[in-house]
Wavefront OBJ file of the C-alpha trace (Angstrom):
o trace
v 260.542 -106.483 -19.760
v 257.900 -108.130 -17.562
v 255.776 -107.263 -14.571
v 254.821 -110.093 -12.248
v 252.370 -110.580 -9.385
v 253.943 -112.226 -6.368
v 252.081 -114.671 -4.149
v 251.657 -111.771 -1.722
v 249.502 -110.006 -4.329
v 252.044 -107.259 -4.906
v 253.374 -106.254 -8.305
v 257.088 -106.510 -9.089
v 259.137 -105.253 -11.992
v 259.698 -104.216 -14.676
v 262.086 -107.161 -14.767
v 264.035 -108.658 -17.620
v 263.299 -112.152 -18.899
v 266.563 -113.273 -17.286
v 265.384 -111.924 -13.929
v 262.043 -113.729 -14.229
v 263.945 -116.906 -15.091
v 266.013 -116.399 -11.957
v 262.868 -116.014 -9.825
v 261.456 -119.220 -11.317
v 264.703 -121.167 -10.876
v 264.945 -120.089 -7.239
v 261.292 -120.841 -6.509
v 260.192 -117.206 -6.256
v 257.642 -117.685 -9.032
v 256.039 -120.636 -10.808
v 253.781 -121.563 -13.716
v 250.707 -120.020 -12.073
v 252.360 -116.652 -11.307
v 250.618 -113.931 -13.301
v 252.817 -111.820 -15.550
v 252.425 -109.018 -18.043
v 254.699 -107.881 -20.843
v 255.563 -104.249 -20.223
v 253.266 -102.073 -22.300
v 250.571 -104.755 -22.631
v 247.256 -104.831 -20.780
v 246.663 -108.581 -20.468
v 247.918 -110.603 -17.510
v 248.809 -114.231 -18.256
v 250.336 -117.085 -16.235
v 254.043 -117.607 -16.777
v 253.218 -120.984 -18.308
v 251.764 -119.068 -21.277
v 255.161 -117.587 -22.153
v 257.265 -120.021 -24.216
v 260.538 -118.333 -23.180
v 260.076 -119.694 -19.647
v 258.996 -123.240 -20.572
v 262.341 -124.920 -19.889
v 262.977 -123.374 -16.492
v 259.334 -123.949 -15.437
v 259.680 -127.617 -16.317
v 262.485 -127.906 -13.777
v 260.372 -126.505 -10.918
v 257.413 -128.056 -9.042
v 254.030 -126.518 -9.994
v 253.002 -125.587 -6.445
v 252.491 -121.895 -5.711
v 255.130 -120.522 -3.326
v 254.045 -118.472 -0.292
v 255.119 -114.863 -0.052
v 255.193 -112.064 2.480
v 257.349 -109.663 0.490
v 259.328 -109.959 -2.719
v 258.766 -113.292 -4.486
v 260.330 -115.612 -1.848
v 262.490 -118.639 -2.031
v 260.665 -121.894 -1.351
v 263.939 -123.494 -0.335
v 267.612 -122.543 -0.657
v 269.484 -123.885 -3.679
v 271.883 -126.797 -3.292
v 275.268 -125.075 -2.675
v 277.266 -127.972 -4.126
v 275.209 -128.117 -7.311
v 275.209 -124.336 -7.707
v 278.979 -124.131 -7.230
v 279.571 -126.890 -9.777
v 277.276 -125.222 -12.331
v 278.941 -121.825 -11.957
v 282.482 -123.215 -12.115
v 281.581 -125.313 -15.159
v 280.235 -122.165 -16.816
v 283.683 -120.609 -16.256
v 282.461 -117.114 -15.436
v 284.615 -114.041 -15.963
v 284.742 -110.897 -13.827
v 285.445 -107.572 -15.544
v 286.501 -105.306 -12.671
v 286.308 -102.150 -14.779
v 282.817 -102.986 -15.997
v 281.592 -103.718 -12.458
v 282.947 -100.422 -11.194
v 281.543 -98.513 -14.161
v 278.090 -100.006 -13.685
v 278.331 -99.277 -9.980
v 278.949 -95.611 -10.795
v 275.986 -95.533 -13.169
v 273.743 -97.109 -10.515
v 274.826 -94.440 -8.048
v 274.026 -91.677 -10.513
v 270.543 -93.101 -11.056
v 269.790 -93.520 -7.324
v 272.214 -91.061 -5.752
v 270.475 -89.975 -2.563
v 269.008 -93.401 -1.843
v 272.391 -95.154 -2.037
v 274.403 -92.410 -0.369
v 271.890 -92.081 2.454
v 271.597 -95.838 2.999
v 275.374 -96.360 2.974
v 275.900 -93.396 5.311
v 273.440 -94.696 7.909
v 274.646 -98.276 7.438
v 278.228 -97.134 7.918
v 277.309 -95.375 11.156
v 275.679 -98.541 12.525
v 278.591 -100.683 11.346
v 281.118 -98.373 12.954
v 279.222 -98.062 16.243
v 278.459 -101.794 16.590
v 281.076 -103.820 14.635
v 279.375 -107.088 15.578
v 276.506 -106.092 13.270
v 278.814 -105.820 10.256
v 277.350 -108.839 8.471
v 273.770 -107.758 9.119
v 274.411 -104.247 7.814
v 276.336 -105.419 4.751
v 273.673 -107.980 3.904
v 271.001 -105.281 3.900
v 273.063 -102.929 1.741
v 273.709 -105.738 -0.756
v 269.965 -106.452 -0.772
v 269.214 -102.836 -1.669
v 271.786 -102.824 -4.480
v 270.531 -106.128 -5.893
v 266.940 -104.894 -5.989
v 268.034 -101.770 -7.867
v 270.175 -103.795 -10.274
v 267.275 -106.160 -10.988
v 264.839 -103.332 -11.670
v 262.723 -104.112 -8.613
v 261.050 -101.447 -6.533
v 263.492 -100.446 -3.793
v 263.271 -98.081 -0.851
v 265.434 -96.870 2.022
v 264.146 -99.554 4.407
v 265.527 -102.291 2.119
v 269.036 -101.299 3.208
v 268.221 -102.681 6.650
v 266.395 -105.827 5.520
v 269.182 -107.885 7.050
v 267.687 -107.223 10.473
v 264.394 -108.841 9.465
v 265.167 -111.306 6.676
v 268.281 -113.112 7.904
v 269.571 -111.519 11.103
v 271.076 -114.594 12.774
v 272.756 -116.040 9.669
v 274.188 -112.661 8.606
v 275.386 -112.024 12.147
v 277.125 -115.418 12.241
v 278.603 -114.940 8.763
v 280.082 -111.602 9.790
v 281.355 -112.936 13.112
v 282.913 -116.165 11.794
v 284.378 -114.580 8.659
v 285.848 -111.737 10.701
v 287.404 -114.051 13.288
v 288.880 -116.519 10.790
v 290.188 -113.767 8.515
v 291.842 -112.081 11.502
v 293.471 -115.368 12.522
v 294.733 -115.793 8.960
v 296.243 -112.304 8.960
v 297.889 -112.835 12.354
v 299.393 -116.190 11.392
v 300.819 -115.361 7.986
v 298.911 -112.425 6.387
v 298.413 -114.217 3.066
v 295.777 -116.703 4.347
v 293.833 -113.749 5.731
v 293.937 -111.954 2.384
v 292.839 -115.117 0.594
v 289.871 -115.619 2.934
v 288.798 -111.965 2.818
v 288.479 -112.201 -0.967
v 287.100 -115.746 -0.985
v 284.193 -114.765 1.271
v 283.237 -111.641 -0.702
v 279.800 -113.013 -1.557
v 278.883 -114.697 1.734
v 276.517 -111.895 2.779
v 274.541 -111.628 -0.480
v 274.307 -115.422 -0.653
v 272.749 -115.478 2.816
v 270.181 -112.757 2.180
v 269.512 -113.451 -1.511
v 269.694 -117.253 -1.694
v 268.531 -117.801 1.911
v 271.520 -120.009 2.707
v 272.810 -120.594 6.212
v 276.044 -118.789 6.991
v 278.520 -121.660 6.569
v 277.118 -123.063 3.281
v 277.088 -119.468 1.984
v 280.711 -118.945 2.990
v 281.774 -122.246 1.440
v 279.851 -121.566 -1.768
v 281.455 -118.129 -2.033
v 284.906 -119.574 -1.347
v 284.591 -122.335 -3.940
v 283.292 -120.051 -6.663
v 285.665 -117.152 -5.980
v 288.689 -119.461 -5.791
v 287.996 -120.504 -9.391
v 288.960 -116.979 -10.501
v 290.433 -115.598 -7.284
v 292.832 -113.206 -9.011
v 290.026 -111.567 -10.974
v 288.095 -110.875 -7.772
v 291.288 -109.754 -6.042
v 291.744 -107.253 -8.864
v 288.225 -105.939 -8.254
v 288.986 -105.590 -4.537
v 292.198 -103.654 -5.279
v 290.341 -101.368 -7.671
v 287.656 -100.791 -5.045
v 290.315 -99.968 -2.434
v 291.799 -97.417 -4.819
v 288.385 -95.778 -5.199
v 287.964 -95.653 -1.400
v 291.435 -94.108 -0.989
v 290.639 -91.470 -3.596
v 287.407 -90.751 -1.736
v 289.318 -90.292 1.517
v 291.777 -87.954 -0.179
v 288.870 -85.779 -1.343
v 288.619 -84.166 2.103
v 287.153 -87.477 3.376
v 283.749 -86.397 2.036
v 284.341 -88.303 -1.177
v 284.181 -91.597 0.706
v 280.414 -91.140 1.011
v 280.292 -91.385 -2.780
v 283.040 -93.989 -3.122
v 281.497 -96.431 -0.650
v 278.181 -96.962 -2.500
v 280.065 -97.210 -5.819
v 282.296 -100.056 -4.628
v 279.371 -101.770 -2.899
v 277.358 -101.622 -6.122
v 280.398 -102.905 -8.058
v 280.530 -105.975 -5.803
v 276.774 -106.451 -6.196
v 277.175 -106.387 -9.982
v 279.988 -108.940 -9.753
v 277.739 -111.151 -7.621
v 274.894 -110.816 -10.113
v 277.190 -111.605 -13.054
v 278.452 -114.757 -11.369
v 275.359 -116.172 -9.649
v 272.540 -115.196 -12.000
v 270.738 -117.881 -14.002
v 272.025 -117.688 -17.577
v 269.587 -117.202 -20.423
v 269.046 -120.272 -22.602
v 270.978 -120.516 -25.828
v 268.984 -119.881 -29.008
v 268.231 -123.092 -30.912
v 270.141 -123.517 -34.152
v 268.370 -122.306 -37.263
v 266.924 -125.017 -39.442
l 1 2 3 4 5 6 7 8 9 10 11 12 13 14 15 16 17 18 19 20 21 22 23 24 25 26 27 28 29 30 31 32 33 34 35 36 37 38 39 40 41 42 43 44 45 46 47 48 49 50 51 52 53 54 55 56 57 58 59 60 61 62 63 64 65 66 67 68 69 70 71 72 73 74 75 76 77 78 79 80 81 82 83 84 85 86 87 88 89 90 91 92 93 94 95 96 97 98 99 100 101 102 103 104 105 106 107 108 109 110 111 112 113 114 115 116 117 118 119 120 121 122 123 124 125 126 127 128 129 130 131 132 133 134 135 136 137 138 139 140 141 142 143 144 145 146 147 148 149 150 151 152 153 154 155 156 157 158 159 160 161 162 163 164 165 166 167 168 169 170 171 172 173 174 175 176 177 178 179 180 181 182 183 184 185 186 187 188 189 190 191 192 193 194 195 196 197 198 199 200 201 202 203 204 205 206 207 208 209 210 211 212 213 214 215 216 217 218 219 220 221 222 223 224 225 226 227 228 229 230 231 232 233 234 235 236 237 238 239 240 241 242 243 244 245 246 247 248 249 250 251 252 253 254 255 256 257 258 259 260 261 262 263 264 265 266 267 268 269 270 271 272 273 274 275 276 277 278 279
């Protein structure tokens, strides 16, 4: 596990080596970013850690600006990212995602329940803000999954980090999915699943709404049935929550949201490098 100093001077972590690699690959950190192995006292630049040499070599050496969590210098290329993920032939274990979502809820019960409750109230009162609210809730879950410091305000980061793009993603996805349902039902179901990751791609990768929707669609279509299975399992959990005097939905909702966040992380994270063969 590592701690790292962002360009804003704030400390982040503990984070796994894979998470640090992700920050480097996305431009959130670079060779000059100061890091510390958890439990150590010495801070060293990331360039001093051999496990990050390959991913550092692929990034420019300039220090990225930051006003919060280690920021993206520029969004990734959606076409290249989609091709890399599809070539990797990811797999989605719906049961594992749901199980990890439950564990995350148990570890951060009141934070997740409270954030989802307030987010649900806003979403229900102003449906046009659906994308903005969902983006913020995904952001909170991703920070918790990655071992970053998270707080209640992170659930509403969509209003400050990517309001317009999340708003447009929610509006366009909602309209086109509705048209698909009205015309023949099946196209609407396909699109609803295909665009599962549009909101986290906007707020996490800093993509504009349409490239995020297309990237999500291309990647999800590669294993659409696996993601459809996760959606069905999540719907079952929500139904069980509603049957529990409706109160259970306040527990079910953060579980299924966290399950989707885990699926997103499994699919879009930067894989660790393979170990070199023994000589």
